[in-house]
matplotlib code that plots the C-alpha trace (Angstrom):
import matplotlib.pyplot as plt

x = [-5.0, -2.0, 1.3, 4.5, 6.3, 9.7, 10.6, 10.6, 7.4, 4.4, 0.8, 0.1, 2.9, 1.6, -2.0, -1.4, 1.3, -1.0, -2.3, -1.7, -2.0, -1.2, 1.5, 3.5, 3.8, 0.1, 0.7, 3.4, 1.2, -1.6, 0.7, 1.8, -1.8, -2.9, 0.1, -0.7, -4.4, -3.6, -1.7, -4.6, -7.7, -10.8, -8.9, -9.2, -6.8, -4.8, -4.1, -3.2, -0.8, 0.8, 1.8, 0.5, 2.7, 1.4, -2.2, -2.2, -0.7, -3.5, -6.2, -4.7, -4.6, -8.3, -9.3, -7.1, -9.0, -6.7, -7.7, -10.9, -12.1, -11.3, -7.6, -7.5, -9.0, -7.5, -4.6, -6.9, -9.2, -6.2, -5.0, -8.5, -8.7, -5.4, -6.6, -9.9, -8.1, -5.8, -8.7, -10.5, -14.2, -17.2, -16.7, -19.6, -20.0, -22.0, -23.7, -25.2, -25.9, -25.0, -25.6, -23.1, -24.9, -23.4, -24.4, -23.4, -24.2, -24.4, -25.8, -26.2, -22.5, -22.9, -26.4, -29.6, -30.5, -34.1, -36.4, -36.3, -38.5, -37.2, -39.4, -42.9, -44.0, -46.3, -49.3, -47.8, -47.3, -44.2, -41.8, -39.3, -35.7, -33.5, -30.9, -27.5, -25.2, -24.1, -24.6, -22.1, -23.0, -20.2, -19.4, -17.3, -15.9, -15.6, -15.0, -17.6, -15.7, -16.3, -12.8, -13.1, -10.8, -11.5, -13.8, -14.6, -16.7, -17.9, -20.2, -20.8, -23.6, -25.7, -29.0, -29.4, -32.9, -34.7, -37.9, -39.4, -40.4, -44.0, -44.5, -43.2, -45.5, -48.5, -47.4, -45.8, -45.7, -42.1, -42.3, -42.8, -39.7, -36.6, -33.9, -31.5, -33.4, -33.4, -30.8, -31.3, -29.0, -26.1, -26.8, -26.3, -23.3, -21.5, -22.1, -20.7, -17.6, -17.0, -17.1, -14.7, -12.2, -12.5, -13.0, -14.6, -18.4, -19.3, -17.5, -19.3, -22.6, -23.9, -25.8, -28.2, -31.0, -34.6, -33.7, -31.8, -35.0, -34.9, -36.0, -33.6, -30.7, -31.8, -31.8, -28.5, -26.9, -28.1, -26.8, -23.4, -23.2, -23.0, -25.1, -27.2, -28.8, -31.3, -33.8, -37.2, -39.3, -41.9, -44.5, -44.0, -46.3, -45.5, -46.5, -48.9, -49.5, -52.6, -50.9, -47.8, -44.6, -46.3, -49.1, -46.6, -44.7, -47.8, -48.6, -45.3, -44.7, -41.8, -38.6, -36.2, -35.4, -32.4, -31.3, -30.0, -28.5, -30.6, -29.5, -32.1, -32.5, -30.6, -27.6, -28.2, -27.8, -30.6, -31.3, -34.3, -35.6, -36.9, -38.8, -37.3, -39.1, -37.7, -39.0, -38.0, -40.5, -41.4, -41.2, -42.8, -41.5, -43.5, -46.6, -45.3, -42.1, -43.2, -42.4, -38.8, -37.7, -38.1, -39.7, -37.1, -36.8, -35.6, -35.3, -37.2, -36.1, -38.3, -37.1, -39.7, -39.9, -43.3, -43.1, -41.0, -40.7, -42.9, -40.1, -39.0, -40.4, -40.2, -37.4, -38.8, -36.4, -37.6, -34.7, -34.6, -31.7, -30.6, -28.5, -29.7, -31.2, -32.1, -31.9, -32.5, -28.7, -28.2, -30.9, -29.2, -26.0, -27.6, -29.1, -25.6, -24.3, -27.0, -26.4, -22.8, -24.4, -24.0, -20.3, -20.8, -22.8, -19.7, -17.5, -19.8, -19.8, -15.9, -16.1, -18.5, -17.6, -13.9, -12.7, -15.5, -16.3, -19.3, -17.2, -15.2, -15.5, -14.7, -17.2, -17.7, -18.8, -15.6, -13.3, -15.5, -15.7, -11.9, -11.5, -14.1, -12.3, -9.1, -11.1, -12.3, -8.7, -8.2, -11.6, -10.9, -7.5, -8.9, -11.7, -9.2, -6.8, -9.7, -11.0, -7.6, -7.1, -10.1, -9.9, -6.1, -4.5, -1.5, -0.5, 3.0, 2.9, 4.7, 1.5, 0.2, 3.2, 6.5, 9.8, 9.7, 6.3, 7.2, 10.4, 8.4, 5.8, 8.7, 10.0, 6.5, 6.2, 9.6, 7.8, 5.5, 7.6, 4.6, 4.2, 7.7, 6.9, 4.0, 4.6, 4.8, 2.2, 0.0, -2.6, 0.2, 1.0, -2.6, -3.5, -0.6, -2.1, -5.5, -4.0, -2.7, -6.3, -7.6, -8.2, -7.8, -7.1, -8.8, -9.4, -13.1, -13.1, -14.4, -12.0, -11.1, -13.4, -12.8, -13.0, -10.3, -8.2, -8.3, -7.4, -4.5, -3.2, -3.2, -1.3, 1.2, 1.9, 2.7, 4.9, 6.8, 7.5, 8.8, 11.1, 12.4, 13.1, 14.9, 17.1, 18.2, 18.7, 20.1, 22.1]
y = [-67.1, -65.4, -67.1, -65.7, -63.5, -61.8, -59.7, -56.3, -56.7, -54.8, -56.1, -53.4, -54.7, -58.3, -57.4, -55.3, -57.5, -58.6, -55.2, -54.1, -50.6, -49.3, -47.2, -48.8, -45.4, -45.6, -48.8, -47.1, -44.2, -46.5, -48.1, -44.7, -43.5, -46.6, -46.2, -42.6, -43.2, -46.2, -43.9, -41.4, -43.6, -41.4, -38.2, -36.0, -36.6, -33.4, -34.4, -37.9, -36.8, -34.1, -31.7, -30.2, -32.3, -35.6, -34.3, -33.1, -36.5, -38.3, -36.2, -36.7, -40.5, -40.5, -38.5, -40.4, -42.0, -45.1, -45.7, -47.5, -49.6, -52.7, -51.8, -50.7, -53.9, -56.4, -57.3, -57.7, -60.0, -62.3, -62.3, -63.1, -66.0, -67.3, -67.1, -68.8, -71.7, -72.1, -72.1, -75.4, -76.1, -74.2, -70.6, -68.2, -65.5, -62.6, -60.2, -56.8, -53.3, -50.1, -46.4, -43.5, -40.2, -36.9, -33.2, -31.3, -28.0, -29.8, -33.3, -34.2, -34.8, -37.8, -39.0, -39.7, -42.3, -41.5, -38.8, -37.4, -34.9, -31.3, -28.7, -27.5, -24.8, -21.9, -24.2, -26.4, -29.2, -31.3, -31.0, -33.5, -33.3, -35.7, -37.4, -37.4, -40.4, -43.7, -47.4, -50.2, -53.9, -56.1, -59.8, -60.7, -64.2, -65.4, -68.8, -70.4, -69.1, -65.5, -64.7, -62.3, -63.6, -60.6, -59.2, -61.4, -59.0, -55.4, -53.1, -49.4, -47.5, -44.4, -43.2, -40.2, -39.7, -41.6, -42.9, -44.4, -48.1, -47.4, -45.1, -47.8, -50.4, -48.3, -48.7, -52.2, -55.5, -55.8, -59.7, -59.5, -57.4, -59.5, -59.7, -58.2, -54.9, -54.6, -53.4, -56.9, -58.3, -57.3, -60.3, -62.7, -60.7, -60.8, -64.5, -65.1, -63.0, -64.6, -68.1, -67.1, -65.9, -68.9, -71.7, -74.1, -73.5, -76.5, -75.0, -71.7, -70.8, -67.4, -65.7, -62.8, -61.0, -60.7, -58.5, -61.5, -63.6, -63.7, -66.8, -66.1, -66.1, -69.6, -70.9, -69.3, -70.8, -74.3, -73.9, -72.8, -75.7, -73.6, -73.1, -70.4, -69.5, -66.6, -65.1, -65.5, -62.4, -63.8, -66.4, -68.4, -70.9, -74.4, -78.1, -78.3, -74.5, -74.6, -73.5, -71.5, -72.2, -70.8, -73.3, -76.2, -75.1, -74.5, -78.2, -79.2, -80.1, -78.6, -80.5, -78.9, -75.9, -73.5, -70.6, -67.5, -64.2, -61.1, -57.5, -55.1, -51.5, -50.5, -52.7, -55.5, -59.1, -61.6, -65.2, -66.1, -69.6, -70.5, -73.4, -75.0, -76.5, -77.6, -79.2, -80.0, -78.1, -78.0, -74.3, -72.8, -69.7, -66.5, -66.7, -64.3, -66.4, -70.0, -70.5, -69.3, -71.0, -74.5, -75.7, -76.2, -78.5, -76.4, -76.6, -74.2, -73.6, -71.7, -70.5, -68.7, -67.4, -68.2, -66.2, -63.1, -60.5, -57.4, -55.0, -56.4, -58.1, -61.9, -63.6, -64.9, -66.3, -68.0, -69.3, -70.8, -72.9, -75.6, -77.2, -80.5, -80.5, -83.8, -83.1, -80.3, -80.1, -79.4, -76.8, -75.1, -75.1, -73.2, -70.8, -70.1, -69.6, -67.1, -65.2, -64.5, -62.4, -59.6, -59.6, -57.7, -55.0, -54.7, -54.2, -51.5, -49.8, -49.7, -48.0, -45.3, -44.9, -45.7, -44.5, -41.9, -42.5, -40.3, -37.3, -37.2, -33.9, -35.2, -33.9, -36.6, -40.2, -41.6, -40.0, -41.1, -44.7, -44.9, -43.5, -45.9, -48.8, -47.8, -47.6, -51.1, -52.3, -50.5, -51.7, -55.3, -55.1, -53.7, -56.3, -59.1, -58.3, -57.9, -61.3, -63.0, -62.0, -64.2, -67.0, -67.7, -66.0, -68.4, -67.7, -66.2, -62.4, -62.2, -62.9, -59.4, -57.4, -56.3, -56.6, -52.9, -52.9, -55.8, -54.0, -50.8, -52.7, -54.4, -50.9, -50.0, -53.3, -52.7, -50.5, -53.4, -56.0, -58.0, -59.1, -60.2, -63.9, -64.1, -65.9, -63.3, -64.6, -62.8, -62.1, -60.7, -57.9, -57.3, -56.7, -54.2, -52.4, -52.5, -50.9, -48.1, -47.5, -47.3, -50.9, -51.5, -55.3, -56.0, -59.6, -59.6, -57.2, -58.6, -58.9, -55.5, -54.4, -52.8, -49.2, -49.9, -51.6, -48.8, -46.2, -48.5, -49.0, -45.2, -44.5, -47.3, -45.7, -42.4, -44.0, -46.0, -42.8, -41.2, -44.2, -44.1, -40.3, -40.8, -43.5, -41.3, -38.1, -39.5, -42.4]
z = [-75.0, -76.6, -76.8, -75.3, -77.8, -78.1, -75.1, -76.7, -78.7, -77.5, -77.7, -80.4, -82.6, -82.2, -82.7, -85.8, -87.4, -90.2, -91.0, -94.6, -96.0, -99.5, -97.9, -95.1, -93.4, -92.7, -90.7, -88.7, -88.0, -86.9, -84.3, -83.0, -82.7, -80.8, -78.5, -77.8, -77.2, -75.0, -72.7, -72.5, -72.6, -72.7, -73.4, -76.6, -79.5, -78.9, -75.3, -76.2, -79.0, -76.8, -79.7, -82.9, -85.2, -83.9, -83.6, -87.2, -88.3, -86.4, -88.1, -91.5, -90.9, -89.9, -93.0, -95.5, -98.3, -98.2, -94.5, -93.5, -90.6, -92.7, -92.9, -89.3, -87.9, -90.5, -88.2, -85.2, -87.1, -88.0, -84.4, -83.2, -85.6, -84.3, -80.7, -81.6, -83.3, -80.3, -77.8, -77.0, -76.8, -78.3, -79.4, -78.7, -81.4, -79.8, -82.2, -81.2, -82.5, -80.7, -81.5, -81.2, -80.7, -81.6, -81.5, -84.7, -86.2, -89.6, -88.7, -92.4, -92.6, -90.2, -90.6, -88.7, -86.0, -84.8, -83.7, -80.1, -78.2, -78.5, -76.8, -76.9, -79.4, -78.8, -79.0, -76.3, -78.8, -78.4, -81.4, -82.5, -83.8, -85.7, -83.6, -85.3, -85.1, -86.6, -85.9, -85.3, -85.6, -84.2, -83.6, -80.6, -80.1, -76.5, -74.8, -72.7, -69.7, -70.9, -72.2, -75.2, -78.0, -80.3, -82.9, -85.9, -87.9, -87.8, -89.8, -89.6, -91.3, -91.0, -92.4, -94.6, -93.2, -90.4, -91.8, -88.7, -88.3, -87.3, -90.3, -92.7, -91.3, -92.4, -96.0, -96.2, -94.4, -93.3, -93.3, -97.1, -97.8, -98.8, -96.2, -98.7, -98.6, -94.8, -92.3, -90.8, -93.5, -91.1, -88.9, -91.9, -93.2, -89.9, -89.5, -92.9, -92.3, -88.9, -90.4, -93.2, -90.5, -88.2, -90.8, -88.4, -88.4, -86.3, -83.3, -83.4, -81.7, -82.9, -80.1, -80.5, -78.7, -79.8, -82.7, -84.1, -84.3, -88.1, -90.0, -92.9, -90.3, -89.1, -92.6, -93.5, -90.3, -91.2, -94.8, -93.5, -91.1, -88.0, -84.8, -83.3, -80.0, -80.2, -77.8, -79.5, -80.3, -82.7, -81.8, -85.0, -86.6, -85.5, -86.1, -89.0, -89.1, -86.9, -83.7, -82.6, -80.6, -77.5, -77.9, -78.2, -75.1, -73.0, -73.0, -71.5, -67.8, -65.9, -66.8, -64.4, -62.2, -62.2, -60.2, -62.1, -60.8, -61.4, -60.9, -59.6, -60.6, -57.4, -58.5, -56.0, -57.1, -56.4, -57.1, -59.3, -59.5, -63.0, -64.4, -67.5, -70.4, -73.8, -76.9, -80.5, -82.6, -86.3, -87.1, -90.2, -92.1, -92.1, -94.3, -96.9, -97.3, -97.2, -100.8, -100.4, -97.2, -95.8, -92.6, -89.8, -86.9, -84.0, -80.2, -78.0, -74.4, -72.0, -68.6, -66.6, -63.0, -61.4, -58.2, -58.7, -55.9, -56.2, -56.8, -60.2, -63.3, -63.6, -65.5, -68.8, -71.4, -74.6, -76.7, -80.1, -81.4, -83.7, -81.0, -79.5, -76.0, -74.5, -70.8, -68.2, -67.8, -71.5, -71.4, -68.4, -70.3, -73.2, -70.8, -69.4, -72.9, -73.7, -70.4, -71.7, -74.4, -71.9, -72.6, -75.8, -73.9, -71.6, -74.7, -76.0, -72.6, -72.6, -76.0, -74.8, -71.1, -71.3, -74.7, -74.7, -78.4, -78.3, -77.1, -80.4, -82.3, -85.7, -88.3, -90.9, -90.7, -92.3, -89.7, -86.8, -88.1, -88.3, -84.8, -83.4, -85.1, -83.2, -80.0, -80.7, -80.4, -77.1, -75.7, -76.6, -74.9, -71.7, -71.7, -72.4, -69.6, -67.2, -68.0, -68.2, -64.5, -63.7, -66.3, -66.4, -63.3, -63.3, -66.9, -67.5, -67.5, -70.8, -72.7, -71.7, -70.6, -72.3, -70.4, -69.9, -68.4, -66.0, -64.9, -64.3, -62.2, -60.3, -59.3, -58.0, -56.1, -54.4, -51.9, -50.9, -49.1, -48.1, -51.7, -52.3, -51.5, -54.1, -57.3, -60.0, -62.5, -64.9, -62.1, -59.9, -62.4, -63.5, -59.9, -59.7, -62.8, -61.0, -57.9, -60.1, -61.2, -57.7, -56.7, -53.0, -53.2, -49.9, -48.9, -49.7, -52.7, -56.0, -58.9, -60.5, -63.3, -66.7, -65.4, -62.8, -65.5, -68.1, -65.5, -64.4, -67.9, -68.6, -65.4, -66.1, -69.5, -67.7, -65.1, -67.8, -69.7, -66.6, -65.9, -69.5, -69.3, -65.9, -67.4, -70.3, -68.3, -65.0, -66.4]

ax = plt.figure().add_subplot(projection="3d")
ax.plot(x, y, z, "-o")
ax.set_aspect("equal")
plt.show()
């Protein structure tokens, strides 16, 4: 959690305090842009900036050769590192890749993502077109309670031409290509950057989905002295090389049972009962790389639902980790940690649905990357305040609000005498922000979500501006 700071200092000033630019005026402009976009989350840059002078200054900042995502996020990385070191217990580093899709008259100025169906030609054959966009691979640090402490690494890239994975496999075996020549190197690079920031590899557990089932990643993690928990995709050779991981696990009896929440296609939450098996397995590297990489002793955890209802697929999780598992309780703990991987999907959803990063009209990759980096700051802030309301509701409000914001909210609360007896904690004020965003605060309502919070913060910015204008004009 953040510590209390001086009364007049906003979260933007605290978060960007360690940012460094060649020209200090760029740092001041970044703070102003973040402030303007925070007050109009999801709105276009001209609307957020309110006039041509500020809009033009924002565009110049985004296109400046001395500005990149590294400079924009440098202060946030430092602040995230401070929060991680202040937090107790294990730190989960979630990694994932997301795509930003754009429609442009000149898509070559941004790059290619994939091919998509277009329309049928005169012969009724389906034609394809190249999808324009860029990719972002991010690492988000969270506590085991799900509180997002901040980004620890990020990488943007785009393709000059989409080649197609299936087409490549006709010409070359991907397992024989060195990891340095693949886009998959991003998983290793982000892990390295995260550990350099945190400085305590033993506390970190790097969590990834099936795309992260990379043998080189496992070897690199062990070399760096850190931990990983990855959903398995490949049925690797195991034991003496005559069988696979699946063969090893098929021989095991059920070692425990666990109930997990599953969300159906209609949005309803159900309970799924899974059978748990775990085993320490001797895992071999891919055949084409057995001379380069050693054999590893890893733990395999399988959680499988035997009798799923007919309206959905069964829950089947196969995890691979270097963490020790010696009981069903420890296996369940690791399943809970992996389930928190969904938090990074929530973060990406705030970027796209809240900040509307894919609605940006900027024409080049560099400008889009700089804008998305700024949106990352706002998305983390929204996510952090949403989760703080659930994880640390009794914390002092000063860790998230300035004195001016608290005074503004107190003016709003004045019309609600029923709340006058409540202790004015962090949760008290965050709930007021949620109410500004449309939260009804009924007795049985679930805690407010990110969408409610980003609407509330935007409205609070407008109200605070009105209060400040009234104070200067009306005395």
